[in-house]
C-alpha positions in Angstrom: 65.5 -143.2 -163.7 68.3 -140.5 -164.4 71.3 -141.8 -162.2 72.5 -138.3 -161.6 69.3 -137.2 -160.4 69.0 -140.0 -158.1 71.9 -139.0 -156.7 71.2 -135.3 -156.2 68.1 -136.4 -154.6 69.6 -138.7 -152.1 72.2 -135.8 -151.5 69.4 -133.7 -150.8 67.6 -135.9 -148.4 70.8 -136.3 -146.8 71.2 -132.7 -146.2 67.7 -131.9 -145.2 68.1 -135.0 -142.5 71.4 -133.4 -140.8 69.6 -130.0 -140.8 66.6 -131.3 -139.1 67.9 -133.5 -136.6 71.7 -132.4 -135.8 71.0 -128.6 -135.7 67.6 -128.3 -134.2 66.3 -129.6 -130.8 63.4 -130.9 -132.7 62.6 -131.6 -136.2 59.4 -129.7 -135.9 61.3 -126.4 -135.4 61.6 -126.1 -139.3 58.3 -126.8 -139.9 56.1 -123.8 -140.7 53.2 -124.5 -143.0 51.8 -121.2 -143.5 55.3 -119.8 -144.3 56.0 -122.8 -147.0 52.6 -122.0 -148.2 53.4 -118.3 -148.9 56.5 -119.3 -150.6 54.9 -122.0 -153.0 51.4 -120.2 -153.6 53.2 -116.7 -154.2 55.8 -118.5 -156.7 52.9 -120.3 -158.4 51.1 -117.1 -158.8 53.9 -114.8 -160.3 54.6 -117.8 -162.5 51.2 -118.1 -164.0 51.1 -114.1 -164.3 54.4 -114.3 -166.2 53.7 -117.0 -168.8 50.9 -118.2 -170.8 48.8 -120.9 -169.4 49.7 -123.5 -172.0 53.3 -123.0 -171.2 52.8 -123.1 -167.4 51.1 -126.3 -167.8 54.2 -128.0 -169.5 56.2 -127.7 -166.1 54.5 -131.1 -165.1 56.0 -132.9 -168.1 59.4 -131.1 -167.9 59.6 -132.3 -164.2 59.2 -135.8 -165.4 61.9 -135.5 -168.0 64.3 -134.7 -165.4 63.7 -138.0 -163.7 63.6 -140.0 -166.5 66.8 -141.3 -168.2 66.5 -140.2 -171.9 68.4 -142.1 -174.7 69.2 -139.7 -177.8 69.9 -142.5 -180.2 72.9 -140.7 -181.7 74.4 -143.9 -183.2 71.0 -145.3 -184.4 71.0 -141.9 -186.5 74.9 -142.2 -187.7 73.9 -145.9 -188.9 70.9 -144.7 -190.5 72.6 -141.6 -192.3 75.7 -143.8 -193.7 73.1 -146.7 -194.9 70.9 -144.0 -196.6 74.0 -142.5 -198.1 75.4 -145.7 -199.4 71.7 -146.4 -201.4 72.0 -142.7 -202.4 75.6 -143.0 -204.0 74.3 -146.0 -206.0 71.6 -144.0 -207.2 68.9 -146.4 -205.6 66.3 -143.7 -204.8 63.5 -146.4 -204.1 65.5 -148.1 -201.4 66.3 -144.6 -199.6 62.4 -144.1 -199.4 61.7 -147.6 -198.1 64.5 -147.1 -195.3 62.8 -143.6 -194.3 59.7 -145.7 -193.6 61.5 -147.3 -190.5 63.1 -143.8 -189.6 62.1 -142.6 -186.0 64.1 -139.2 -186.3 61.9 -136.8 -187.9 64.4 -134.4 -188.4 66.3 -136.5 -190.3 63.5 -138.0 -192.3 62.6 -134.5 -193.5 66.3 -133.6 -194.2 66.4 -136.8 -196.6 62.9 -136.3 -198.1 64.2 -132.8 -199.4 67.3 -134.4 -200.8 65.3 -137.0 -202.6 62.7 -134.4 -203.9 65.9 -132.6 -205.9 65.5 -129.5 -203.2 68.2 -126.8 -203.5 71.0 -127.4 -200.9 70.6 -123.8 -199.6 66.9 -124.3 -199.1 67.4 -127.5 -197.4 69.9 -126.0 -195.0 67.4 -123.0 -194.4 64.6 -125.2 -193.6 66.8 -127.4 -191.3 68.6 -124.9 -189.5 65.1 -122.9 -188.9 63.9 -126.2 -187.1 66.8 -126.2 -185.2 66.6 -122.5 -184.0 62.7 -123.3 -183.1 63.4 -126.2 -180.7 66.1 -124.3 -179.0 64.0 -121.1 -178.7 60.9 -123.4 -177.4 63.3 -125.5 -175.0 65.0 -122.5 -173.6 61.8 -120.9 -172.9 60.8 -124.1 -170.9 64.0 -124.1 -169.0 63.4 -120.2 -168.4 60.1 -121.0 -166.5 61.9 -122.8 -163.8 64.7 -120.0 -163.7 61.8 -117.7 -163.0 60.3 -119.6 -160.3 63.7 -119.7 -158.4 63.8 -115.9 -158.7 60.4 -115.3 -157.3 60.8 -118.1 -154.5 63.5 -116.3 -152.4 61.4 -113.0 -152.9 58.2 -114.7 -151.7 60.4 -116.1 -148.8 61.6 -112.5 -148.0 57.6 -111.6 -148.1 57.1 -114.3 -145.5 59.5 -113.3 -143.3 58.3 -109.4 -143.3 54.9 -110.9 -142.3 56.4 -113.1 -139.4 58.4 -109.8 -138.5 55.1 -107.5 -138.0 53.6 -110.2 -136.0 56.6 -110.2 -133.7 56.6 -106.7 -133.4 53.0 -106.8 -132.1 53.7 -109.1 -129.6 56.9 -107.1 -128.5 54.3 -104.3 -128.3 52.3 -106.3 -126.1 55.2 -107.1 -123.8 55.1 -110.7 -124.2 58.8 -111.5 -124.4 58.7 -115.1 -124.1 57.4 -115.7 -127.4 59.7 -113.4 -129.3 62.1 -116.1 -130.1 59.8 -118.6 -131.6 58.4 -116.1 -133.7 61.5 -114.7 -134.9 62.1 -118.5 -135.9 58.8 -118.9 -137.7 59.4 -115.4 -139.7 63.1 -116.5 -140.8 61.6 -119.9 -142.1 60.1 -118.7 -144.9 63.4 -117.4 -146.4 64.7 -120.7 -145.7 62.0 -122.4 -147.9 62.1 -119.9 -150.5 66.1 -120.4 -150.9 65.9 -123.9 -150.6 63.3 -124.6 -153.2 65.3 -121.9 -155.6 68.7 -123.7 -155.4 67.7 -127.2 -154.8 64.4 -127.7 -157.0 64.0 -125.1 -159.4 67.7 -124.2 -160.6 68.8 -127.7 -160.7 65.6 -128.4 -163.1 66.4 -125.3 -165.1 70.0 -126.4 -165.7 69.1 -130.1 -166.4 66.7 -129.2 -169.4 69.3 -126.9 -170.7 72.0 -129.7 -170.8 69.3 -131.8 -172.3 68.9 -129.0 -175.3 72.6 -128.7 -175.8 72.8 -132.9 -176.6 69.7 -132.4 -178.6 71.3 -129.8 -180.6 74.6 -131.3 -181.0 72.5 -134.4 -182.7 70.5 -132.3 -185.0 73.7 -130.1 -186.0 75.3 -134.0 -186.6 72.2 -135.0 -188.6 72.4 -131.5 -190.6 76.4 -131.9 -191.4 75.5 -135.8 -192.3 72.7 -134.4 -194.9 75.2 -132.0 -196.3 77.6 -134.4 -197.2 75.0 -136.7 -199.0 73.8 -133.9 -200.9 77.5 -133.2 -202.2 77.5 -137.0 -203.0 80.6 -137.6 -200.5 81.8 -141.2 -200.2 79.8 -143.1 -197.6 83.0 -144.1 -195.6 84.0 -140.4 -195.6 80.5 -139.4 -194.1 80.8 -142.0 -191.4 84.2 -140.9 -190.0 82.8 -137.4 -190.0 79.6 -138.3 -188.0 81.5 -140.4 -185.8 83.5 -137.4 -185.1 80.7 -136.0 -183.1 80.5 -138.6 -180.7 84.2 -139.6 -180.0 85.3 -138.2 -176.7 88.7 -136.3 -176.7 90.0 -135.6 -173.2 92.1 -132.7 -174.6 92.1 -131.3 -178.1 95.3 -129.4 -177.8 97.5 -131.7 -176.1 97.5 -135.3 -175.3 98.9 -135.9 -171.7 98.8 -139.8 -171.9 101.9 -139.7 -174.5 105.3 -138.9 -173.3 107.1 -136.2 -175.2 109.8 -137.2 -176.9 113.5 -135.9 -176.0 114.8 -133.3 -178.2 118.3 -133.5 -176.8 121.1 -134.2 -179.2 123.5 -137.4 -178.8 126.3 -134.9 -178.4 124.4 -133.2 -175.5 123.9 -136.4 -173.7 127.4 -137.6 -174.0 
């Protein structure tokens, strides 16, 4: 399981336990099944209206991605590109084709196949950039589903609150003032549910999916750069150093705070 997701779930449970057991006389005070049903059902209904069925059905699979620890295999892609660049630099096309049979990255495989087929460099880049743009658009749309749900949930929470307030006003009209407080609490719970689902479930999932897309785009652009260097017949050592720069973690690109600045004072000034 993804460790950050696990920590987030634990912190969320701790928050809910604190709310239920330390801010109310009874944990049952925060339980309102009709209000929860209004928020969940209304959010799902609005989402189905907003998006095609096939896109909404991907929601379950996308939730699984948030919990799963996903490997990007960036180092494997770099090793494969460098290995193929050495073979290509030697002119051993048959060995490159054989190495492609074991490549698990379809984006990398397509690029090398286009190189082997002597496709023009501009056409290779246009094809690969189009695939990058397509993946970015598709995964952005998937994350947008959860952002949309995060917008709908508080709105349906307010609807549930309005329904509860109407019921409360009917009780007030009847003169039964003893139940106004409990009815008011039930009315406000639907807003609580909507805000909770939006900010603790839907938005975090959307952000997690967007970060996953960013990492995948970095990997694809790294592969694109490697293929570009192979078409230009750059040295394999240069290709390796260039690709490694994509995964090196720099604390600061402008200033290295770990190195102490040298003194600029002249010996005479010191004296």
